[in-house]
N, C-alpha and C positions, 0 to 999 in steps of 0.2 A: 645716336641711339636717341635718342630723347623723340624723333618723329618719328622712332619705329615702336615706338611705348607709351608715346604718349597716345594716354586716353581722349581718344572722340568728346568734345564741353560741345554742350549746350545742343544736345544730339539725343536720342534715346538709344541708351547705350547696355548694350545685349551681351556678356560676358561667356555666355556659347559660341560668340564667335573666336572670343581666344582661346586658343589650346591651351594646356597649365604645360605643355611636355614642351611645348618648341623649343627652338634654340634663334631666335630672330636679333640677327647682325652679329652671335656668335662664331664662337672658337669651333676648332669640326669636332675635336668632342672632348672628353671626361677630362686625359690628362693636358690637352690641348687650351684647357680653358683655364685650369691650376696655373699651370701654367704663366697664362698668358696673365691674372689677377697678379699673383706674387708679384708678376717685371710694370704691375701698375702703383706698387706699395713706393718706392722712391718717391715722382715724381708725385704721388697725395699726401706726400711725408714734407716733402719741398713745397708744396701749396699748403698748405697746411700751415706751419713755423713764417713764412711768411704774411697770413692771414693774423695771424697773432702776433707778432713784429708790426705787421701795419696799426693794431691796434693803440699802441704803447704809443705812436702819435696821434689818434683822435681819432680815425677809421672807424667806422661806425659796425661794419657788415661784419655777418657772425651766416653761418650754415645752418638750418635747423631740416634733417633726415626724421618723416614721418614715416612710421612700421604698422603698416595693419593687412591685418590678412586672417582667413581660417586659424584655428588652432592647429599647429604641428605645421603654418605652412613658411614660420622656419625664419618668427621676424630674432626667438633669438637663435639664430646662427647667423643670423645674419648681423648683430652686432659682436657677435668673437670670430670672422672670418673673415669682417668687411672693416669695422671701425677699426678694431682687433689692426691692421694698419697703419692708423693715427697715435701718437701720441698722446694717452692719454690724459695727459697730463691739462690738452688742450681739448679735452669734450666734458660734455656735460650729459650724460644717458637718466632718461629717468623712465621708469615702465609705470604703465599706471592700469591697477588694480579699482577692484568696485568704492567708489568714497566712499570715503573714508566719513561719519556724521557731522566732524567741521566742516567736510568738505561740502557734504551735503546742504550745510545749511548759505552757503556763498551760489553765485550765480555758476555753471556750469564750465564756463570758463576762467574762473580763480583758480584751481590749482593749473589750471596750464598755465594761466599766465608768470606766475610764481616759479617752474620750475626752468622759464624757458634762455638759451644761451645770451650770454653777454659777449658785447664785442671782442672780439678774434675766435671765437669757441666757434668747436664743432658742438651742435643740440644734435641727441640720439633720443626720438621720443621711441619707445615697442609699448601699442596700442597710444590713444589717443584724444584728443577730444571727440573722434568724431563716432567712442562708442555713445557720445550721447545721442548720435542719429541713427545707431546700430542697434546695443541694447536695447535701450529702448523702445525703437518702436518693432523690434522683433518681438519683443515682451511687452509689449505693448505700455512703459510704466508711463507713459506724458499724451498727450492728447497731439491732434494729428497735427491740428493747428500750432501745438505749439513745440513741434517736430519743422513746421516750417518754418518758422518765425528762427525755428534754430540753424537751419542752414543760412540762414538771411547774415545770423547774426557770427558765425565761420567765416560766410563769406566776408564780411568785413572787416573779424579780427585778423585774418589771412591777408587780405588786403595793407589795412595800417602794420602790419611784420615789414612785412614790402617794405611801408613809405618810409618803414624805419633802421630798415640795413641787414633783414633778414632775406637766405633766399631760404625758398623751401622746396623741400626735394621732399615730395610725398609720393608714396613703394605701396601700391599695395600687392602684394605676395597672393599670385592666383594657382594654385591647388586644387588638385581638382580631390572631387568626392573618392573617388578608389585607394589615392595614394595617401589623400589622410586613413584608412582603414589603416592600409599596409604600416602607416610611422606608427599610428596606435597600438597594432598588432607587436612591432619593432620591442616599445617599451615594458607589454606588457611579458614579453618573450627573453628580454633583459632587467634579473636581480639590480641588475646596478641604476636603472634605469621609470625603476617603480616612484621614484618619489618624482618625478616629470609625468607620470601619470594621475586623468585624476576623474573617475565615473562620469563625475557631472557631464565629461568631454560627449559621451555618451550618447548623454540625455540634447546636445545640442545639436549630434548630427542627423538625428529627426526632425534639426528644424533651420534642416539646409537650407533647404528653397525659399524662405521668407528669410535666411543671411544671406543669402546671396542678390536678390531680390534689394534690400536692403544698401547692398554695399552699390547695388548699378543705379540707385539715384542717388544716394553719396556721391560718387563717380561722376556723375550725369552735372550731379545741381551745384556742386565744390568745385571744380575744374577750372578757375576766373587765370585771366591771363599770366596774373601774374605769380598763381600761383594753382599751378596746371600738376593731375595723377597721372602718374604711368603705371602702364599694368607689364607686371614681370614674372614671365614665367614659373611658374615655385616649383616644379615636381622635376626638375635637377638641378639638386641644390649645387653642384659648379657653375650651372647657367646666372643663374640666382644668383650667386656672389660675385660672378665677374658683368651683367649687367648691373647690380646698384653700384659695384664698384667705379666703372664705367660714366654711368651716371656722376657721382659726386664728383671725379673726373673733371667731367664735362664741364659743369658751373663752376668747381674752387675755375677753372682757365678763361672764365670765359668776366671773374669776375677780378682774374690777374692780381693779387694783390702784389704791391710791394713796398720793400724797407724802407721803415723812412730813411732820407739822409743823417746825422751828424748833428748832434744840436752842439756841439765840441766844436774845438779847435783838435784836427786828427793828428796835425803833424807836432804840436805842443804838447799833447799829451805820449807821440811819442821819445819826443823827446825829453821829457822829464821818467817816462818809466827806463828810458835806459842808463838815467842817469842815478835809477836808483840799484 
């Protein structure tokens, strides 16, 4: 899946070249996609357990899934349907909102560092440090020179994470303008979903071209070899879930964590236990 979804690095990126309703490499349809995702649950869980077990013997490796996308693109849905396939005890989920006064008093990566997964864990960021080059750019919260410095800081930060055993899986959930409107309308039409609706989302839609350009720049300038971006078409929820599950599985399979060998005499322990 990675070659199909990986964003091209080091060149101008046009999100218009990516169809948000496409299903590259995916199953034939919704029913097949849901079934295929369910079949990936067991191997994912087994790899997660091996990753956690390896950490008890000093293996520092862990995985960080970074989810970015326009409102309604499915960040929360991914956490529910994809991350839900893992053992929650081994996951560290963090949703980043507007910075608090305390967070504002620190460099922008300060709150990110505090939320990183520890060895053996699967970390999930619903939004991330990229908000500081997305919203900050669209809303002109900082100067362009400061934005440029932030891109470089992000690249150095992510390289340092990779050097320390973090496998970054950065996913841009690519939703169309039309699909977002339909999903917002669904929230308005269903009283049980009103809590998910924010009137500010309508104002943000007016800035769609600006956000799209900000994402194009972030994906272009912060897609290093150690932490590339993946563009996942998100108009079809079933495909979004399947594709991200496959990406996680591929990265975990490449890590190939192993159960540690026993640090005690197994046969002696067996004999003692049988005597009880």
